C-alpha positions as CSV (number, residue, x, y, z in Angstrom):
1,M,-9.4,-15.4,-29.7
2,K,-7.9,-11.9,-29.9
3,R,-4.5,-13.6,-29.4
4,A,-5.0,-15.9,-32.3
5,V,-5.9,-13.0,-34.7
6,V,-2.9,-10.9,-33.3
7,A,-0.7,-13.9,-34.2
8,V,-2.0,-14.1,-37.7
9,A,-1.7,-10.5,-38.3
10,L,2.0,-10.4,-37.0
11,V,2.8,-13.5,-39.3
12,V,1.2,-11.7,-42.4
13,I,3.3,-8.4,-41.6
14,G,6.4,-10.4,-41.0
15,F,6.2,-11.9,-44.4
16,C,5.6,-8.7,-46.2
17,A,8.7,-7.2,-44.5
18,P,12.1,-7.3,-46.5
19,A,14.0,-10.3,-46.1
20,S,17.1,-8.5,-44.8
21,A,15.0,-6.8,-41.9
22,Q,13.6,-9.9,-40.4
23,W,14.7,-13.5,-39.7
24,L,11.4,-15.2,-40.3
25,K,12.7,-17.6,-43.0
26,D,16.1,-18.5,-41.6
27,K,16.7,-22.1,-40.4
28,T,17.0,-22.7,-36.9
29,P,20.3,-24.3,-36.2
30,G,20.7,-27.4,-34.3
31,L,17.4,-29.1,-35.3
32,P,17.5,-32.7,-36.8
33,R,16.2,-32.6,-40.3
34,D,15.3,-34.9,-43.1
35,K,17.1,-34.9,-46.5
36,D,14.6,-32.3,-47.8
37,G,15.4,-30.1,-44.9
38,K,12.2,-30.6,-42.9
39,V,12.6,-30.6,-39.2
40,Q,12.0,-33.9,-37.5
41,L,9.5,-32.9,-34.9
42,D,9.0,-36.4,-33.7
43,A,12.8,-36.8,-32.9
44,P,13.8,-37.4,-29.2
45,A,13.7,-34.2,-26.9
46,P,17.2,-32.7,-26.7
47,T,19.4,-32.4,-23.6
48,L,22.0,-30.1,-22.6
49,P,25.7,-31.2,-22.0
50,N,25.1,-31.7,-18.3
51,G,22.1,-34.0,-19.1
52,T,19.4,-31.4,-18.2
53,P,16.5,-31.4,-20.7
54,D,16.6,-28.5,-23.1
55,L,13.4,-26.5,-23.3
56,S,14.7,-23.9,-25.7
57,G,12.7,-22.8,-28.7
58,I,9.8,-20.8,-30.0
59,W,6.5,-22.6,-29.0
60,R,2.8,-22.3,-29.7
61,A,0.3,-23.3,-27.1
62,E,-3.4,-23.1,-27.9
63,P,-5.4,-23.2,-24.8
64,G,-8.7,-23.4,-26.5
65,G,-11.8,-22.6,-24.4
66,Y,-9.4,-21.9,-21.4
67,L,-8.6,-18.4,-22.6
68,D,-12.3,-17.6,-22.1
69,N,-13.4,-19.6,-19.1
70,I,-10.2,-21.0,-17.2
71,A,-12.5,-22.3,-14.5
72,V,-14.8,-24.4,-16.8
73,D,-13.7,-27.6,-14.8
74,L,-14.8,-26.1,-11.4
75,K,-18.3,-27.2,-10.3
76,P,-21.1,-24.8,-9.3
77,G,-20.4,-23.3,-6.0
78,E,-16.4,-23.9,-6.2
79,T,-16.1,-20.3,-7.4
80,L,-16.7,-18.4,-4.1
81,P,-19.8,-16.0,-4.4
82,W,-17.9,-12.8,-4.6
83,A,-15.8,-13.9,-7.3
84,E,-18.7,-15.5,-9.2
85,A,-20.5,-12.1,-9.1
86,I,-17.5,-10.3,-10.5
87,F,-17.2,-12.9,-13.2
88,K,-21.0,-12.7,-14.1
89,Q,-20.6,-8.8,-14.3
90,R,-17.6,-8.8,-16.3
91,S,-19.2,-11.4,-18.6
92,E,-22.3,-9.3,-19.0
93,Q,-20.1,-6.3,-20.1
94,F,-18.4,-8.6,-22.8
95,G,-15.0,-8.3,-20.9
96,I,-14.4,-5.0,-22.2
97,G,-12.6,-3.9,-19.0
98,H,-9.8,-6.6,-19.6
99,P,-6.5,-5.3,-18.4
100,I,-5.0,-6.4,-21.8
101,Y,-7.0,-3.8,-23.7
102,R,-5.3,-1.1,-21.8
103,C,-1.8,-2.6,-22.5
104,M,-1.6,-3.9,-19.0
105,P,0.4,-7.3,-18.4
106,E,-1.2,-10.7,-17.8
107,P,-0.5,-13.1,-14.8
108,G,3.0,-14.2,-15.6
109,P,2.4,-18.0,-15.9
110,L,-0.7,-17.5,-18.3
111,T,1.9,-16.1,-20.9
112,S,2.6,-19.8,-21.7
113,F,-0.5,-19.4,-23.8
114,G,-0.1,-18.3,-27.4
115,V,3.4,-17.9,-28.8
116,F,6.4,-17.7,-26.5
117,K,10.1,-18.3,-26.6
118,V,12.1,-20.1,-24.0
119,L,15.8,-19.0,-23.2
120,Q,17.6,-21.5,-20.9
121,T,20.8,-20.7,-19.0
122,A,22.5,-22.3,-15.9
123,G,20.7,-20.2,-13.3
124,T,17.6,-18.7,-15.1
125,I,15.0,-19.8,-17.6
126,G,13.4,-16.9,-19.4
127,I,10.1,-16.7,-21.4
128,L,9.5,-14.2,-23.9
129,A,5.9,-13.9,-24.8
130,E,4.7,-12.7,-28.3
131,S,2.8,-10.0,-26.4
132,G,6.0,-8.4,-25.3
133,T,5.9,-9.4,-21.8
134,Y,8.8,-11.7,-20.2
135,R,9.2,-14.1,-17.3
136,N,12.4,-14.5,-15.1
137,I,12.3,-18.0,-13.7
138,L,15.2,-18.4,-11.2
139,T,16.6,-22.0,-11.1
140,D,19.6,-21.2,-8.8
141,G,18.0,-23.0,-5.8
142,R,16.5,-19.8,-3.9
143,D,12.8,-20.1,-2.5
144,L,9.9,-17.7,-3.5
145,P,10.1,-14.4,-1.4
146,V,8.0,-14.7,2.0
147,D,6.2,-11.3,1.7
148,P,6.9,-9.8,-1.8
149,N,5.7,-6.6,-3.1
150,P,2.8,-7.7,-5.4
151,T,3.6,-7.4,-9.1
152,W,1.6,-7.9,-12.4
153,S,3.8,-10.8,-13.3
154,G,4.5,-12.3,-9.8
155,Y,7.7,-14.0,-8.9
156,S,8.8,-17.4,-10.2
157,V,11.3,-20.1,-9.1
158,G,11.9,-23.4,-10.8
159,R,13.5,-26.7,-10.2
160,W,13.9,-30.0,-12.0
161,N,12.0,-33.2,-11.0
162,G,13.5,-35.7,-13.4
163,D,12.7,-34.5,-16.9
164,T,9.9,-32.2,-15.7
165,F,10.5,-28.5,-15.0
166,V,8.4,-27.4,-12.1
167,V,7.7,-23.7,-11.6
168,S,6.2,-22.1,-8.5
169,S,4.9,-18.6,-8.8
170,A,3.3,-16.2,-6.3
171,G,3.2,-12.5,-5.4
172,F,0.7,-11.3,-8.0
173,N,-1.3,-8.2,-7.6
174,D,-5.2,-8.6,-7.9
175,Q,-5.5,-6.4,-11.0
176,T,-5.2,-9.1,-13.6
177,W,-7.8,-11.4,-14.9
178,L,-7.5,-15.2,-15.3
179,D,-9.4,-15.3,-18.6
180,Y,-11.0,-13.0,-21.2
181,S,-14.6,-13.4,-19.5
182,G,-13.3,-12.0,-16.3
183,H,-12.6,-14.6,-13.4
184,P,-10.9,-12.7,-10.8
185,H,-8.3,-13.6,-8.3
186,T,-6.6,-12.2,-5.1
187,E,-3.0,-11.8,-4.1
188,A,-3.2,-15.0,-2.5
189,L,-3.0,-16.6,-5.9
190,R,-0.4,-19.3,-6.4
191,I,0.4,-21.0,-9.6
192,T,2.5,-24.2,-10.2
193,E,3.4,-25.2,-13.8
194,R,5.1,-28.4,-15.1
195,F,6.8,-28.3,-18.3
196,R,7.9,-31.7,-20.0
197,R,9.2,-31.7,-23.5
198,R,8.2,-35.1,-25.0
199,T,10.0,-34.7,-28.4
200,I,11.7,-32.0,-30.4
201,G,8.2,-30.8,-31.5
202,E,5.9,-31.2,-28.5
203,M,5.9,-30.2,-24.9
204,D,3.2,-30.8,-22.3
205,I,2.4,-27.9,-20.0
206,Q,0.2,-28.4,-16.8
207,I,-1.1,-25.3,-15.0
208,T,-2.4,-25.7,-11.4
209,L,-4.1,-22.5,-9.9
210,E,-4.7,-22.2,-6.2
211,D,-6.5,-19.2,-4.5
212,P,-8.3,-20.2,-1.4
213,K,-9.8,-16.5,-1.1
214,A,-11.6,-16.8,-4.4
215,Y,-11.9,-20.5,-5.2
216,A,-12.8,-23.6,-3.0
217,R,-10.2,-25.7,-4.4
218,P,-7.2,-25.9,-6.7
219,W,-7.6,-27.1,-10.3
220,T,-5.3,-28.0,-13.0
221,I,-5.5,-27.2,-16.7
222,A,-3.4,-28.9,-19.4
223,V,-2.2,-27.7,-23.0
224,T,0.3,-28.9,-25.5
225,A,2.8,-26.6,-26.9
226,R,4.3,-27.2,-30.4
227,L,7.7,-26.0,-31.6
228,I,7.6,-23.3,-34.4
229,P,11.1,-23.8,-36.2
230,D,12.7,-21.7,-38.7
231,T,11.3,-18.3,-37.5
232,E,11.6,-15.6,-34.9
233,L,9.5,-13.5,-32.7
234,I,8.9,-10.1,-34.3
235,E,8.2,-6.8,-32.4
236,F,4.9,-6.2,-30.9
237,V,4.1,-2.8,-29.3
238,C,0.7,-2.6,-27.4
239,G,-1.1,0.4,-28.3
240,E,0.6,1.1,-31.6
241,N,-2.0,1.9,-34.3
242,E,-4.6,0.9,-31.7
243,K,-8.2,0.3,-33.1
244,S,-9.9,-1.8,-30.5
245,V,-11.3,0.7,-28.0
246,Q,-13.5,2.4,-30.7
247,R,-15.3,-1.0,-31.0
248,F,-16.0,-1.3,-27.1
249,M,-19.5,0.2,-27.5
250,V,-21.8,-1.8,-25.4
251,T,-25.3,-0.5,-24.6
252,D,-27.4,-1.2,-21.6
253,A,-29.9,-2.7,-24.1
254,E,-27.2,-5.2,-25.2
255,R,-26.4,-6.3,-21.8
256,Q,-30.0,-6.8,-20.9
257,R,-30.5,-9.0,-24.0
258,V,-27.5,-11.1,-22.8
259,R,-29.1,-11.4,-19.3
260,V,-32.5,-12.3,-20.5
261,G,-31.6,-14.2,-23.6
262,H,-33.7,-15.0,-26.8
263,V,-35.2,-18.3,-27.3
264,V,-34.5,-19.9,-30.8
265,P,-36.6,-23.0,-31.7
266,R,-34.6,-26.2,-32.0
267,T,-35.6,-26.6,-35.5
268,V,-34.1,-23.3,-36.4
269,L,-30.8,-24.0,-34.4
270,S,-30.3,-27.4,-36.1
271,K,-29.9,-25.7,-39.6
272,F,-26.7,-23.9,-38.3
273,E,-25.0,-27.2,-37.6
274,G,-22.0,-27.9,-39.9
275,T,-18.5,-27.3,-40.8
276,Y,-17.2,-23.6,-41.7
277,V,-13.9,-22.5,-43.1
278,M,-12.5,-19.0,-42.6
279,E,-11.9,-17.1,-45.7
280,G,-8.1,-16.1,-46.2
281,R,-7.2,-17.2,-42.6
282,G,-6.0,-20.6,-43.1
283,G,-6.3,-23.1,-40.2
284,G,-8.8,-26.0,-39.5
285,P,-12.6,-26.1,-39.7
286,W,-14.8,-24.2,-37.3
287,V,-17.6,-26.8,-36.2
288,V,-21.0,-25.8,-35.1
289,E,-23.2,-28.5,-33.3
290,L,-26.4,-28.5,-31.4
291,A,-26.2,-29.9,-27.8
292,G,-29.7,-30.2,-26.5
293,D,-31.2,-26.7,-27.0
294,V,-27.9,-25.0,-27.0
295,L,-25.7,-24.2,-30.1
296,R,-22.1,-24.7,-29.5
297,M,-19.0,-23.7,-31.4
298,K,-15.7,-25.5,-31.7
299,P,-12.9,-23.5,-33.2
300,P,-9.8,-25.1,-34.7
301,A,-7.6,-24.0,-31.8
302,G,-9.7,-26.1,-29.4
303,G,-12.2,-25.7,-26.7
304,T,-16.1,-25.4,-26.9
305,Y,-18.1,-22.3,-26.6
306,E,-21.8,-21.7,-26.2
307,L,-23.5,-19.4,-28.7
308,V,-25.8,-17.1,-26.9
309,P,-28.7,-16.1,-29.2
310,D,-29.6,-12.4,-29.7
311,S,-32.1,-13.3,-32.4
312,N,-32.6,-16.1,-34.8
313,T,-29.4,-15.5,-36.6
314,V,-27.4,-13.3,-34.3
315,F,-25.4,-14.9,-31.5
316,Y,-22.7,-13.8,-29.0
317,I,-19.7,-16.0,-28.4
318,T,-17.7,-14.9,-25.3
319,G,-19.3,-11.5,-25.6
320,Q,-18.5,-11.0,-29.4
321,R,-20.9,-10.9,-32.3
322,L,-21.5,-13.7,-34.6
323,E,-24.1,-13.6,-37.4
324,F,-25.3,-16.4,-39.7
325,F,-26.3,-15.5,-43.2
326,L,-29.1,-17.6,-45.1
327,D,-29.9,-18.3,-48.6
328,A,-33.3,-18.0,-50.1
329,S,-34.4,-21.4,-48.7
330,G,-33.5,-20.4,-45.3
331,W,-30.2,-22.4,-45.0
332,P,-27.0,-20.8,-43.7
333,T,-24.2,-20.0,-46.4
334,H,-21.6,-18.4,-44.0
335,F,-21.3,-16.5,-40.7
336,V,-19.4,-13.3,-39.9
337,F,-17.5,-13.1,-36.5
338,T,-17.0,-9.6,-35.4
339,I,-14.0,-9.0,-33.2
340,V,-12.2,-5.8,-32.1
341,E,-9.8,-6.2,-35.1
342,G,-12.5,-6.6,-37.7
343,D,-14.9,-9.0,-39.3
344,M,-13.9,-12.7,-40.0
345,K,-16.1,-14.5,-42.6
346,A,-16.4,-18.3,-42.5
347,V,-18.1,-20.1,-45.2
348,R,-20.2,-23.2,-44.8
349,K,-18.9,-26.5,-46.4
């Protein structure tokens, strides 16, 4: 969620900058276009002169619920007890200790979430993330180092398997989190990615995570990356004009309410069901639905999130506050979602 808001903010800032200072409106050369200049995103995937698929471009991959619970597909007990305990503790603290809030890097392969640029050469494929981090994926035939010095981003090597680019990564330190809610990992973590560009405009990404010291089995998540033509990455400096930490004020009472929970009658919860649209943000609808006795949220980026009640109108979604506002007859008119960057208002349709 934080990524999505940062991306929106950067786009707004970019379009307010002088045209001579940014390249946000220049056409990307080499893309097939209609007569009106629109990119043919469904055109066949491009290849390099040697026949190798070309992954170059600026991409956006929306991982939906995986950002907040990357282990959602694991069954109870498949997260080892010590790792489950850390995840629960971090969740109860609303994830305020996440390394990214201290401007620290994320595990390299997970920078394939959000906005990133692929640079492809004969011996290296580089990935530049919108967050400012980068990856150096070596494709010159070498193997992963046997006993590397653990790093934040790890070490990556890649090879082609037909039209799929397979990346193996290892050598991570244990300081990063796998998601915003706090799933941990150890230095035994290994990640395998598979990139396959289906068309000019779409690329499939499969990410398999394996850490036998923290999880009982490997598991795979899948996202679709979509090309963002006719723009460029703009500068992002973590910590510049920082306004997040001042909002990380979680009291023991708040933590206790999340542990115990507040029971809301199903007749009350059912009133919140519906479609909501963010004011001034663009994007698709936010859908609220009732599943049994649990209220769930489906944001336009994908995924499904449980709304944990704090009162009959205030809920927590991945540790962040969401409040419904009612009219005189008791029906919701909108909700306000409070994140570290500010308040987001969504009106019910």
